[in-house]
C-alpha positions in Angstrom: 143.4 -13.4 94.1 143.0 -12.9 90.3 139.3 -13.2 89.5 139.9 -13.0 85.8 141.6 -16.4 85.7 139.8 -19.4 84.2 139.3 -22.5 86.3 142.0 -24.3 84.3 144.5 -21.4 84.9 143.7 -21.3 88.6 144.5 -25.0 89.1 147.5 -24.6 86.8 148.9 -21.8 89.0 147.9 -23.7 92.1 150.9 -25.8 91.8 152.8 -23.0 93.4 150.9 -23.4 96.6 152.1 -25.5 99.5 150.2 -28.7 98.4 151.6 -28.2 94.9 155.1 -27.9 96.2 154.7 -31.2 98.1 153.3 -32.8 95.0 156.1 -31.4 92.9 158.7 -32.9 95.2 157.2 -36.3 94.6 156.7 -36.0 90.9 159.9 -34.1 90.1 160.4 -32.8 86.5 157.1 -34.4 85.3 155.2 -31.7 87.3 155.5 -29.1 84.5 152.5 -27.5 82.8 152.2 -27.4 79.1 152.5 -23.6 79.0 155.8 -23.8 80.9 157.3 -26.7 79.0 160.4 -26.1 76.9 161.3 -27.3 73.5 163.1 -30.6 74.3 165.8 -30.5 71.6 167.1 -33.7 70.0 167.4 -36.7 72.3 170.3 -38.1 70.3 172.4 -36.9 67.4 170.0 -36.3 64.4 170.9 -37.4 60.9 168.4 -34.8 59.5 168.4 -31.2 60.5 165.8 -30.1 58.1 162.8 -31.6 56.2 161.1 -30.9 52.9 157.9 -32.9 52.7 156.3 -33.1 49.3 152.7 -34.3 49.8 150.9 -35.4 46.6 147.3 -34.6 47.6 144.7 -37.2 46.4 146.7 -40.4 46.5 149.1 -41.3 43.6 148.4 -44.6 41.9 151.3 -46.8 43.0 150.9 -49.3 40.2 151.3 -46.5 37.7 154.5 -45.2 39.3 156.7 -47.4 41.4 154.9 -50.7 42.0 155.4 -52.6 38.7 152.8 -55.3 38.1 153.5 -56.9 34.6 151.2 -59.9 35.3 148.3 -57.5 35.2 148.6 -57.2 31.4 147.1 -60.7 31.2 144.3 -59.7 33.5 143.0 -56.8 31.5 139.2 -56.5 32.0 139.1 -59.6 34.1 137.3 -59.6 37.4 139.4 -58.9 40.5 139.4 -62.3 42.4 137.5 -62.3 45.7 140.5 -64.2 47.1 142.5 -60.9 46.6 139.8 -58.5 47.8 138.8 -60.6 50.8 135.8 -58.4 51.6 137.9 -55.2 51.8 136.0 -52.1 52.7 135.2 -50.0 49.5 134.3 -46.4 49.1 130.7 -45.4 48.1 132.1 -44.5 44.7 132.7 -48.1 43.7 130.8 -50.2 46.2 127.8 -50.2 43.9 129.7 -51.4 40.8 128.5 -54.6 39.3 132.0 -55.5 38.2 135.6 -54.8 39.4 137.6 -55.2 36.2 141.4 -55.1 36.4 143.0 -52.0 34.7 146.8 -52.6 34.1 149.0 -49.6 33.9 149.4 -48.4 30.3 152.8 -46.8 30.9 156.3 -48.1 30.2 158.3 -49.4 33.1 162.0 -50.3 33.2 164.7 -50.9 35.8 166.4 -47.9 37.2 169.9 -47.7 38.8 171.9 -50.4 40.4 169.2 -51.0 42.9 167.1 -52.3 40.0 163.8 -50.6 40.9 161.1 -51.1 38.3 159.5 -47.7 37.9 157.6 -45.6 35.4 160.5 -44.3 33.4 158.3 -43.1 30.6 156.8 -40.3 32.7 159.7 -40.0 35.3 162.9 -40.0 33.2 164.7 -37.5 35.4 163.8 -39.1 38.8 165.0 -42.4 37.3 168.6 -40.9 37.5 168.3 -40.7 41.3 167.1 -44.2 41.9 170.2 -45.2 43.9 170.0 -42.1 46.1 166.3 -42.7 47.0 164.9 -45.0 49.6 161.8 -46.6 48.0 158.9 -47.7 50.3 156.2 -49.8 48.6 154.3 -51.2 51.6 152.8 -48.1 53.3 149.4 -48.8 54.8 146.7 -46.9 56.7 143.2 -47.5 58.0 141.8 -44.3 56.5 139.9 -44.8 53.2 138.7 -41.2 52.5 140.8 -38.1 51.9 140.0 -36.0 55.0 140.8 -38.6 57.6 143.7 -40.0 55.5 145.5 -36.7 55.0 145.0 -35.9 58.7 146.4 -39.3 59.7 149.4 -38.9 57.3 150.1 -35.4 58.6 149.2 -35.7 62.3 149.2 -39.4 63.1 145.4 -39.4 63.8 142.4 -39.4 61.6 140.7 -36.9 63.8 141.8 -33.3 63.1 143.1 -31.0 65.7 146.4 -32.8 66.5 149.9 -31.2 65.8 151.2 -32.1 62.4 154.7 -33.6 61.7 156.0 -30.1 60.9 154.8 -28.7 64.1 156.4 -31.5 66.1 159.7 -30.9 64.3 159.5 -27.2 64.9 158.7 -27.7 68.6 161.5 -30.3 69.0 164.2 -28.6 67.0 163.4 -24.9 67.2 164.5 -22.4 64.7 167.8 -21.7 63.0 166.8 -18.2 61.7 165.1 -15.8 64.1 163.9 -13.8 61.0 161.9 -16.7 59.5 159.4 -19.2 60.8 160.7 -22.6 61.7 157.9 -24.2 59.7 156.7 -23.0 56.3 153.9 -24.3 54.1 153.8 -23.9 50.3 150.9 -24.9 48.1 151.9 -25.6 44.5 149.3 -25.3 41.7 149.2 -28.3 39.4 149.1 -27.7 35.6 146.0 -29.9 35.4 143.2 -29.0 37.8 140.5 -31.5 37.0 139.9 -32.9 40.5 141.6 -31.1 43.4 141.1 -31.9 47.0 140.4 -29.2 49.6 143.3 -28.5 51.9 143.3 -25.9 54.7 145.3 -24.7 57.7 144.1 -27.6 59.9 146.7 -29.7 58.2 149.6 -27.5 59.4 148.1 -26.7 62.8 150.1 -26.8 66.0 147.1 -28.6 67.7 147.7 -28.8 71.4 151.3 -27.5 71.1 151.8 -23.8 71.6 150.5 -21.8 68.6 154.0 -20.6 67.7 154.8 -24.0 66.2 152.0 -23.9 63.6 153.1 -23.7 60.0 153.2 -20.3 58.3 151.6 -20.4 54.8 153.3 -18.5 52.0 151.2 -17.4 49.1 152.4 -17.9 45.5 151.0 -14.7 44.1 151.1 -11.1 45.4 152.7 -10.6 48.8 153.9 -14.0 50.1 152.3 -13.2 53.5 149.4 -10.9 53.9 150.2 -7.4 55.3 154.0 -8.2 55.1 154.5 -4.6 53.8 153.8 -1.5 55.7 150.7 0.5 54.8 151.3 3.6 52.6 152.9 6.4 54.6 153.9 4.2 57.5 157.7 3.9 57.9 159.4 1.1 59.7 160.0 3.2 62.8 156.3 3.9 63.4 155.5 0.2 62.6 158.0 -0.9 65.2 156.6 1.5 67.8 153.1 0.2 67.1 154.2 -3.4 67.6 156.1 -2.5 70.8 152.9 -0.9 72.1 150.8 -3.9 71.3 153.2 -6.2 72.9 153.3 -4.2 76.1 149.5 -4.5 76.2 149.7 -8.2 75.5 152.4 -8.6 78.3 150.0 -7.0 80.7 147.2 -9.3 79.6 149.5 -12.3 79.9 150.6 -11.4 83.4 146.9 -11.0 84.3 145.4 -14.1 82.7 148.4 -16.4 82.1 147.0 -17.5 78.7 149.8 -19.1 76.7 148.2 -18.0 73.4 148.9 -14.4 74.5 152.5 -15.2 74.8 152.4 -16.8 71.4 150.8 -13.6 70.0 153.7 -11.5 71.4 156.3 -13.7 69.7 154.4 -13.8 66.4 154.2 -10.0 66.3 157.9 -9.8 66.7 158.5 -12.4 64.1 156.2 -10.7 61.6 158.2 -7.4 62.0 161.5 -9.2 61.4 160.0 -11.0 58.4 159.4 -7.6 56.7 163.1 -7.5 55.9 163.8 -11.2 55.4 160.9 -12.3 53.2 161.3 -9.9 50.3 164.9 -11.1 49.8 163.8 -14.7 50.2 161.1 -14.5 47.5 163.3 -12.5 45.0 164.6 -15.2 42.6 166.6 -12.6 40.6 169.8 -13.7 42.4 169.5 -17.3 41.1 171.9 -18.0 38.2 170.5 -19.3 34.9 171.9 -22.8 35.4 169.6 -23.2 38.4 166.6 -22.4 36.3 167.9 -24.8 33.7 168.2 -27.4 36.4 164.6 -27.0 37.7 163.1 -26.3 34.3 161.3 -23.4 32.6 158.4 -23.6 35.0 160.7 -22.5 37.9 160.1 -18.9 36.9 156.4 -19.3 37.1 155.0 -18.4 40.6 153.0 -21.2 42.1 154.2 -24.0 39.8 155.7 -27.1 41.5 159.1 -26.3 40.0 159.0 -22.7 41.5 157.8 -24.2 44.8 160.6 -26.7 44.9 163.2 -24.0 44.3 161.5 -21.9 47.0 161.7 -24.8 49.4 165.5 -25.0 48.8 165.8 -21.3 49.4 163.9 -21.6 52.7 165.9 -24.4 54.2 169.1 -22.7 53.0 168.1 -19.8 55.2 167.5 -21.9 58.2 163.8 -23.0 58.0 163.5 -26.4 59.7 160.5 -27.8 58.0 159.0 -27.0 54.6 155.6 -28.7 53.8 154.7 -28.6 50.1 151.3 -29.7 48.8 150.7 -30.6 45.1 147.1 -31.3 44.3 145.1 -33.3 41.7 146.4 -36.8 42.3 142.8 -38.1 43.0 142.5 -40.0 39.8 139.0 -41.5 39.8 138.9 -41.1 36.0 141.2 -40.5 33.1 144.4 -41.8 34.6 145.9 -42.1 31.1 145.3 -38.4 30.5 146.0 -36.9 33.9 149.0 -38.9 35.1 151.4 -37.6 32.4 150.7 -34.0 33.4 151.1 -34.7 37.1 154.4 -36.5 36.5 155.6 -33.7 34.2 154.9 -31.2 37.0 157.1 -33.1 39.5 159.7 -35.1 37.6 162.4 -32.6 36.8 161.8 -30.4 39.9 162.2 -33.4 42.2 165.4 -34.5 40.4 166.6 -30.9 40.5 165.9 -30.5 44.2 167.9 -33.6 45.1 170.8 -32.6 42.8 170.8 -28.9 43.9 171.0 -29.9 47.6 173.7 -32.5 46.8 175.8 -29.9 45.0 175.4 -27.5 48.0 176.4 -30.2 50.5 173.0 -30.1 52.2 171.4 -33.3 51.1 173.1 -35.4 53.8 171.3 -33.6 56.6 168.1 -32.6 54.7 165.4 -35.3 54.6 163.2 -35.2 51.4 159.8 -37.0 51.7 157.5 -37.7 48.7 154.1 -39.4 48.9 150.3 -39.1 49.3 147.7 -40.2 51.9 146.9 -43.6 50.4 147.1 -45.6 47.1 144.7 -46.6 44.4 142.9 -49.7 43.3 144.1 -52.0 40.5 140.4 -52.3 39.3 138.9 -49.5 37.5 136.3 -47.1 38.7 133.6 -46.6 36.1 134.1 -47.5 32.4 137.3 -49.3 31.4 139.2 -48.8 28.2 142.9 -48.8 27.4 142.7 -45.1 26.9 140.5 -44.2 29.8 140.3 -45.8 33.2 140.0 -44.5 36.8 141.2 -45.8 40.2 139.4 -45.7 43.6 141.0 -45.1 47.0 143.1 -47.9 48.4 144.6 -47.7 51.9 146.0 -51.3 52.1 149.2 -50.5 50.2 150.8 -47.5 48.6 154.3 -46.2 47.7 156.4 -43.3 49.1 160.0 -42.4 48.9 162.6 -40.6 51.0 166.1 -39.2 50.2 168.9 -37.6 52.1 168.9 -36.9 55.8 169.9 -40.4 56.8 167.6 -42.4 54.5 169.2 -45.4 52.9 169.6 -44.7 49.2 169.0 -47.6 46.8 166.8 -49.5 49.3 163.6 -51.1 48.0 161.4 -51.9 51.0 158.2 -53.9 51.0 156.4 -55.9 48.5 152.8 -56.3 47.4 151.0 -59.1 45.5 150.6 -59.2 41.8 147.5 -57.0 42.0 149.2 -54.3 44.1 146.3 -54.9 46.5 147.8 -56.7 49.6 151.2 -56.5 51.2 153.1 -59.8 51.2 156.4 -58.6 52.7 157.5 -55.9 55.2 154.4 -53.9 55.9 155.0 -50.3 56.9 152.2 -48.6 58.8 152.2 -44.8 58.8 153.0 -45.0 62.6 156.2 -46.8 61.7 156.9 -44.2 59.1 156.4 -41.4 61.6 158.6 -43.2 64.2 161.3 -43.5 61.6 161.2 -39.9 60.5 161.3 -38.8 64.2 164.3 -41.0 64.7 166.1 -39.4 61.8 165.4 -36.0 63.4 167.0 -37.2 66.7 163.9 -38.3 68.7 162.6 -41.5 70.3 159.0 -41.5 69.3 158.0 -43.1 72.6 159.7 -40.4 74.7 159.1 -37.4 72.5 155.8 -36.2 74.0 153.9 -33.2 75.1 151.7 -33.2 78.2 148.1 -32.2 77.3 144.9 -33.0 79.3 146.8 -35.0 81.7 148.4 -37.3 79.1 151.7 -37.6 77.4 150.6 -37.0 73.8 152.8 -38.4 71.0 152.8 -38.2 67.2 152.7 -42.0 67.0 149.9 -42.3 69.6 149.5 -45.3 71.9 149.3 -48.1 69.4 152.5 -50.1 68.5 155.0 -48.3 66.3 158.7 -49.1 65.4 161.7 -47.5 63.8 162.4 -49.4 60.6 166.1 -49.9 60.6 166.3 -51.1 57.1 165.4 -47.6 55.9 168.3 -46.0 57.7 171.7 -45.3 56.2 
């Protein structure tokens, strides 16, 4: 008997005993431990084989971008009606305000494409050209009102951290297409304006209760893209390989002794890290990109860490077989100076987003690559703090916000959902983030109700146990 086993490991391995065999005969395939479970693969033909998720950290103001509210010009500095607010929960940042004056958007809107979406064409002139290729969603909603739980909910389906994120689920379900690169990569773009950035950390790209190999691998924008990717001075590849082989033999002994699945993950990660020593330098070397690509993405594409550079890197990653690329772009938490900060944020993302869609389209990759753009919640129509036409802020607003998708089976030219004149309440086609997750999983070839992982005796799912649905109107 192995006295080094934990209690959980003992009972896990106990299924091989006679009683376990009898139980297995009754339960069939469901009697499989988490450590022995295999990546399921798509349950039906996926429309999207890859995902690039562009998360705007902080919560973009929907009424300043894609949710046009012209009536609000007549409401400037007037009090938000109680019939609209209806006692909605407020953050501590505005709950003590004496007034809630309406702050209309100061930016120019016009209709874009044949779909006729009214959008901020003053700040997003390039994205406007892609209006008919984008699926616009204006009725997202969530229960979370503060950043930490809201980002966790948007990324993992639950406000409590520790669950697998969408990228980890995709990596687990679909596996890798390039053994020399991770299936799931995280990129953090540096905004040109850094007035009010939110903290983000590896908890957002965690594998949670899935095996650790499905966690995101974060690439740095400066210096070595991954720490210790290069050999130490005087250490050739042959010696490095012998060292890793020796470590893996020790880990294999440890795994056979203890049966800890994380040890198995460690073995795989050492092997991947060695293979990445040859694949990552080529990946991050942009010198092979022709000038017309830099012209497409803009001058910032040559600047490491910029959003344009990150968007181009995302294309290079999926082109080389990475399944899921998670991009974070910070400083969308506009509690003040929307008029000053929104232009710089839009300048960061406008041309690169257009370029990414156009680049993938020209390469024949857009049809099976899903692009997602959005934040963790929206903003209020009333101002936070002092109101003037040149300076106003917006508080968090979870009851309605806008996102968009393109490619990968999303229905271009669709405008889904509608909010009231104050962009405060949804009046048509609400889209909860659970419905959004169910729809994304569907595009990847998974039934969200059957795509599960057994953990602590339960079939855990991205969409949880509350009702969720695939929104057919968003599908091409």
